[in-house]
C-alpha positions as CSV (number, residue, x, y, z in Angstrom):
1,M,0.0,0.0,0.0
2,N,1.3,3.4,-1.0
3,C,0.7,5.2,2.3
4,R,1.0,8.9,3.0
5,L,-1.2,9.3,6.1
6,A,-1.3,6.9,9.1
7,M,-3.9,7.4,11.8
8,F,-4.1,5.5,15.1
9,D,-6.8,4.9,17.7
10,F,-5.7,5.6,21.3
11,N,-7.4,3.5,23.9
12,G,-7.1,-0.3,23.2
13,T,-4.8,0.2,20.2
14,L,-1.7,2.4,21.1
15,V,-2.5,2.0,24.8
16,D,-3.0,-1.4,26.3
17,D,-5.8,-0.7,28.7
18,M,-8.4,-3.4,28.1
19,D,-8.1,-4.8,31.6
20,V,-8.5,-1.3,33.0
21,L,-11.7,-0.6,31.0
22,Y,-13.1,-4.0,31.9
23,A,-12.4,-3.3,35.6
24,R,-14.1,0.1,35.4
25,T,-17.1,-1.4,33.6
26,S,-17.3,-4.1,36.2
27,S,-17.3,-1.5,39.0
28,V,-20.5,-0.1,37.6
29,F,-22.3,-3.4,38.0
30,K,-20.8,-3.9,41.5
31,K,-22.0,-0.6,42.6
32,Y,-25.6,-1.8,41.9
33,K,-24.8,-5.2,43.5
34,L,-24.9,-7.0,40.2
35,K,-22.6,-9.6,38.8
36,P,-20.4,-8.1,36.0
37,P,-20.6,-9.7,32.6
38,S,-17.7,-12.0,31.6
39,L,-14.7,-10.6,29.8
40,K,-15.8,-12.5,26.7
41,S,-19.2,-10.9,26.8
42,F,-17.5,-7.5,27.3
43,R,-15.2,-8.0,24.3
44,N,-18.1,-9.0,22.1
45,A,-20.1,-5.8,22.9
46,A,-20.3,-3.1,20.3
47,P,-20.7,-0.5,21.4
48,I,-20.5,-0.2,25.2
49,N,-23.4,2.1,25.9
50,K,-26.4,2.6,28.2
51,E,-28.5,0.1,26.2
52,W,-25.7,-2.5,26.6
53,Y,-25.6,-2.0,30.4
54,H,-29.4,-2.4,30.6
55,S,-29.2,-5.6,28.5
56,Q,-26.8,-6.9,31.0
57,G,-29.1,-6.3,33.9
58,L,-28.5,-2.7,35.0
59,P,-31.8,-1.3,36.3
60,A,-33.6,0.8,33.7
61,E,-34.1,3.6,36.2
62,V,-30.3,4.3,36.3
63,T,-29.9,7.6,34.4
64,D,-27.2,8.6,31.9
65,E,-25.7,10.9,34.5
66,E,-25.6,8.2,37.2
67,L,-24.0,5.8,34.8
68,K,-21.4,8.3,33.8
69,E,-20.6,9.1,37.4
70,A,-20.2,5.5,38.4
71,F,-17.9,4.8,35.4
72,S,-15.8,8.0,35.9
73,A,-15.3,7.4,39.6
74,T,-12.6,4.8,38.8
75,E,-10.8,6.7,36.1
76,D,-7.7,8.1,37.8
77,P,-7.2,5.4,40.6
78,I,-6.5,2.6,38.1
79,W,-5.2,4.5,35.0
80,N,-1.6,3.8,36.0
81,K,-2.2,0.2,35.1
82,S,-2.5,1.3,31.5
83,K,0.6,1.2,29.4
84,L,1.8,2.1,25.9
85,R,2.3,-0.9,23.7
86,P,6.0,-1.9,23.5
87,D,6.2,-1.4,19.7
88,A,4.0,1.8,19.5
89,L,6.7,4.4,19.3
90,K,9.0,2.2,17.2
91,V,6.3,1.9,14.6
92,A,5.4,5.6,14.7
93,H,9.0,6.6,14.2
94,A,9.5,4.1,11.4
95,L,6.4,5.5,9.5
96,R,7.7,9.1,9.9
97,D,11.1,8.0,8.6
98,K,9.1,6.9,5.5
99,K,7.8,10.5,5.2
100,I,4.3,9.3,6.3
101,I,2.2,11.8,8.3
102,T,1.1,10.2,11.6
103,G,-1.6,11.1,14.0
104,I,-4.0,9.9,16.7
105,V,-7.8,10.1,16.4
106,S,-9.6,9.2,19.6
107,A,-13.2,9.3,20.9
108,L,-11.8,10.0,24.4
109,N,-13.1,13.4,25.6
110,Q,-10.6,16.2,24.7
111,P,-9.5,17.3,28.2
112,L,-8.9,13.7,29.3
113,F,-7.2,12.8,26.0
114,E,-4.9,15.8,26.4
115,K,-4.1,14.7,29.9
116,R,-3.3,11.1,28.9
117,V,-1.2,12.3,26.0
118,E,0.9,14.4,28.3
119,Q,1.3,11.7,30.9
120,M,2.6,9.3,28.2
121,R,4.7,12.0,26.5
122,L,3.3,11.3,23.1
123,R,3.0,14.8,21.6
124,E,6.4,14.9,20.0
125,H,6.0,11.5,18.4
126,F,3.0,12.3,16.2
127,D,2.1,15.0,13.7
128,F,-1.4,15.6,15.0
129,L,-3.6,14.6,18.0
130,I,-7.4,14.7,17.9
131,G,-9.6,13.7,20.8
132,G,-13.3,13.9,21.5
133,R,-14.4,12.5,18.2
134,E,-17.3,10.1,18.6
135,N,-17.8,10.3,14.8
136,K,-14.3,9.5,13.7
137,R,-15.3,9.5,10.0
138,I,-15.5,13.3,9.9
139,A,-12.1,13.6,11.5
140,F,-10.6,11.3,8.8
141,L,-12.2,13.4,6.1
142,E,-10.8,16.6,7.7
143,M,-7.3,15.2,7.8
144,L,-7.5,14.0,4.1
145,E,-8.5,17.5,3.1
146,K,-6.0,19.2,5.3
147,F,-3.0,17.3,4.0
148,Q,-4.4,16.9,0.5
149,I,-4.1,13.1,0.5
150,P,-6.5,10.7,-1.4
151,P,-8.3,8.2,0.8
152,Q,-6.6,5.2,-0.8
153,Q,-3.3,6.5,0.6
154,A,-4.5,6.8,4.2
155,F,-5.2,4.2,6.9
156,Y,-6.7,4.1,10.4
157,I,-5.9,1.3,12.8
158,G,-8.4,0.6,15.6
159,D,-9.5,-2.2,17.9
160,T,-13.3,-1.8,17.8
161,A,-16.0,-2.6,15.3
162,S,-16.9,1.1,15.1
163,D,-13.3,2.0,14.2
164,V,-13.5,-0.3,11.2
165,V,-16.9,1.0,10.2
166,D,-15.9,4.7,10.4
167,A,-12.7,4.0,8.3
168,N,-14.7,2.2,5.7
169,L,-17.3,4.9,5.5
170,A,-14.5,7.5,5.0
171,G,-13.1,5.4,2.1
172,I,-9.7,5.0,3.7
173,I,-7.9,1.8,4.4
174,S,-9.3,0.1,7.5
175,I,-7.0,-2.0,9.7
176,A,-8.4,-4.0,12.6
177,F,-6.2,-4.6,15.6
178,T,-7.1,-7.8,17.4
179,G,-5.2,-7.1,20.6
180,G,-7.7,-4.6,22.0
181,Y,-11.3,-4.3,23.1
182,N,-13.2,-6.2,20.5
183,T,-12.8,-9.9,19.5
184,R,-11.3,-10.8,16.1
185,K,-14.7,-12.3,15.1
186,L,-16.5,-9.1,15.8
187,L,-13.8,-7.0,13.9
188,V,-13.7,-9.3,10.9
189,A,-17.5,-9.1,10.5
190,K,-17.1,-5.4,9.7
191,R,-14.9,-6.2,6.7
192,P,-11.6,-4.4,7.4
193,D,-9.0,-4.2,4.7
194,F,-6.4,-5.7,6.9
195,V,-6.3,-7.6,10.3
196,V,-3.2,-7.4,12.5
197,K,-2.2,-8.9,15.8
198,S,0.5,-6.3,16.5
199,L,1.3,-2.7,15.6
200,S,4.6,-3.8,14.1
201,E,2.7,-5.5,11.2
202,L,1.9,-2.1,9.9
203,L,5.4,-1.7,8.6
204,R,4.8,-4.5,6.0
205,I,1.5,-2.9,5.0
206,A,2.5,0.7,4.7
207,K,5.3,0.8,2.1
């Protein structure tokens, strides 16, 4: 693939934090004295939203605000268990050495995204950083226009079904990373262009 623009998901892809997210999700159920769903059920969920929580037994009367508060309460105490994937920076640097523009596009709310980026000292390793994008497709299209790059020369790598869907809708190369939140089966069902087990595999795709 003749690549000129490489875009990465943050949580679950560059950052290995699935155990952290599962623990935080489980804490919501424990608060309401419910048994948390299994890790397998969690990884097969797409997306994790209020409807999913209710389908797993959370009382219907729990409001959006209460759910958000219960989930957010565990953010900082366990974040330190998250870690950057060992090959993340090596891959980012290798792509830049090939004159490929690199960036992160994340759904994580902007203030928290900025905080995590600073904690992991990532700013100098990427050409652009975008947080707070629930609709990543629009962000992809904005970057294509900004850098004047055709969609077939750009890719996005993410670990969730929605990442693959958004990349496909934008017309860019979609790469599913199986080491994150969603299972390989769930990712493959969304028809990604490539499926990888590690970030290092990007170097044989982006030539």
